[in-house]
C-alpha positions in Angstrom: -33.9 -29.8 -23.1 -33.8 -31.6 -19.8 -34.0 -35.0 -21.3 -31.9 -34.4 -24.3 -28.7 -36.5 -24.6 -25.6 -34.6 -23.6 -27.6 -31.8 -21.8 -25.8 -30.3 -18.8 -27.4 -30.9 -15.5 -29.4 -28.1 -13.9 -28.5 -26.5 -10.6 -30.6 -29.0 -8.6 -29.5 -32.0 -10.6 -27.2 -34.6 -9.0 -24.1 -35.6 -10.9 -23.7 -39.3 -11.3 -21.2 -40.9 -8.9 -18.9 -43.6 -10.3 -18.2 -46.5 -8.1 -14.7 -46.2 -6.5 -14.2 -42.6 -7.7 -14.4 -40.9 -4.3 -11.3 -39.1 -3.5 -10.2 -39.5 0.2 -10.2 -36.2 2.1 -7.7 -35.7 4.9 -8.7 -34.3 8.3 -7.2 -30.9 7.7 -9.1 -30.4 4.4 -12.3 -31.7 6.1 -11.8 -29.1 8.9 -11.5 -26.3 6.3 -14.7 -27.5 4.6 -16.8 -28.2 7.7 -15.5 -26.1 10.6 -17.3 -22.9 11.8 -16.2 -20.0 9.7 -15.1 -17.4 12.3 -12.9 -19.7 14.5 -11.4 -21.1 11.3 -10.5 -17.7 10.0 -9.0 -16.6 13.3 -6.9 -19.8 13.5 -5.7 -19.3 9.9 -5.0 -15.5 10.3 -3.3 -15.2 13.6 0.2 -16.0 12.3 0.0 -13.2 9.8 -1.5 -10.8 12.3 1.4 -11.7 14.7 4.1 -11.1 12.1 2.5 -7.8 10.9 2.4 -6.6 14.5 6.0 -7.6 15.1 7.2 -5.8 11.9 5.2 -2.7 12.6 6.5 -2.6 16.2 10.1 -3.1 15.2 9.8 -0.3 12.6 8.4 2.1 15.2 11.0 1.2 17.8 13.8 1.6 15.2 12.5 5.0 14.1 12.2 6.1 17.8 15.8 5.0 18.4 17.2 6.7 15.3 15.3 9.9 16.1 17.3 10.0 19.4 20.5 10.3 17.3 19.4 13.5 15.7 17.7 15.0 12.6 20.3 14.0 10.1 20.3 10.3 11.2 16.5 10.3 10.9 16.6 11.9 7.5 19.2 9.4 6.4 17.0 6.6 7.5 14.1 8.1 5.6 16.2 7.9 2.4 17.0 4.2 2.8 13.6 3.1 4.2 11.8 2.9 0.8 14.5 0.6 -0.6 14.3 -1.6 2.5 10.5 -1.8 2.1 11.0 -2.6 -1.6 13.2 -5.5 -0.7 10.8 -6.8 1.9 7.8 -6.6 -0.4 9.7 -8.3 -3.3 11.1 -11.1 -1.2 8.0 -11.7 1.0 5.2 -10.7 -1.3 5.9 -10.8 -5.0 8.6 -13.6 -5.3 7.7 -15.1 -2.0 4.0 -15.4 -3.0 5.0 -17.2 -6.2 7.2 -19.6 -4.3 4.4 -20.4 -1.8 2.0 -20.9 -4.7 4.3 -23.2 -6.6 5.1 -25.3 -3.6 1.5 -25.6 -2.6 0.4 -26.7 -6.1 3.2 -29.3 -6.3 2.3 -30.8 -2.9 -1.4 -30.6 -3.7 -0.9 -32.6 -6.9 1.2 -35.2 -5.1 4.5 -34.2 -6.8 6.8 -34.3 -3.9 9.9 -34.4 -6.1 8.8 -31.2 -7.8 8.2 -29.5 -4.5 11.8 -30.5 -3.4 13.2 -29.1 -6.6 11.3 -25.9 -6.0 13.1 -25.4 -2.7 16.4 -25.4 -4.4 15.1 -23.0 -7.1 13.8 -20.7 -4.3 17.2 -20.6 -2.6 19.0 -19.8 -5.8 16.5 -17.2 -6.9 16.5 -15.4 -3.6 20.2 -15.4 -3.2 20.7 -14.0 -6.7 18.2 -11.2 -6.1 19.5 -10.5 -2.5 23.2 -10.3 -3.4 22.3 -8.5 -6.7 20.5 -5.7 -4.8 23.3 -5.7 -2.2 25.9 -5.0 -4.9 23.7 -2.4 -6.5 23.2 -0.3 -3.4 26.6 -0.8 -1.9 28.3 0.4 -5.0 25.7 3.0 -6.4 24.0 3.9 -3.1 25.5 7.4 -3.1 24.2 8.5 -6.5 20.8 6.8 -5.8 20.3 8.6 -2.5 21.5 11.9 -4.0 18.7 11.5 -6.6 16.3 11.0 -3.7 17.4 14.4 -2.3 20.2 13.4 0.1 23.1 15.7 0.8 25.6 16.5 3.5 25.1 14.8 6.8 21.8 13.1 6.0 23.5 11.5 2.9 26.3 10.2 5.1 23.9 8.8 7.6 22.0 7.1 4.7 25.1 5.5 3.4 26.0 4.2 6.9 22.6 2.8 7.4 22.4 1.4 3.9 25.8 -0.3 4.2 24.6 -2.2 7.3 21.2 -3.2 5.8 22.5 -4.3 2.4 25.6 -6.1 3.7 23.1 -8.7 5.0 20.5 -8.3 2.3 21.2 -11.7 0.7 20.6 -13.5 4.0 17.3 -11.6 4.5 16.2 -12.7 1.1 17.2 -16.3 1.8 15.2 -16.3 5.1 12.1 -14.9 3.4 12.4 -17.4 0.6 12.6 -20.4 2.9 9.7 -18.9 4.9 7.7 -18.8 1.7 8.5 -22.5 1.1 7.2 -23.4 4.5 4.1 -21.3 4.0 3.5 -23.2 0.8 3.3 -26.4 2.9 0.4 -24.9 4.9 2.4 -24.1 8.0 2.0 -20.4 8.7 2.9 -20.5 12.4 6.5 -21.6 12.1 7.8 -18.9 9.7 5.8 -16.3 11.7 7.4 -17.4 15.0 10.9 -17.4 13.4 10.4 -13.9 12.0 9.2 -12.6 15.3 12.3 -14.0 17.1 14.6 -12.6 14.3 13.1 -9.1 14.1 14.3 -7.8 17.5 17.9 -9.2 16.9 
């Protein structure tokens, strides 16, 4: 019943406001709540669009360059490419998304010390995974790529390409982990710009 004690307010009812209970809202949060939707979405999305464009472009350019080296080189790259994409999706998406979420929640609740501790955890976690996968593919790359169908010249090309990629895999994981930390603070532009500068190198 509307007038019964303890009844929940209806959709149009106003919740009572306690004196002094208003939470201050910073200017960035206010812009997200009150700004026009389309310009807000464009402003928030452009760093991700930029990095996706850079990654797609670098992948196409790399494939075009390797194709100039011959069929075996291209076949070898095709054997390694799924593992490279797996590393990218794990470090940026799965584990990276968890890092960004944890940092954002810590900062949002005002726990700066917890956010600082999460940075150290992110570094350790990504280095362990990065160097762990490096050891796996540098030692057992041959059998793995044979199981994927590699043999002869294309297997040799795959091992050469894999050796270069996984020799630096730990540093790639570290960069993606730190980028995820920065994204958790709400800054999308800086990690996107760093990645776009790093990709052509």
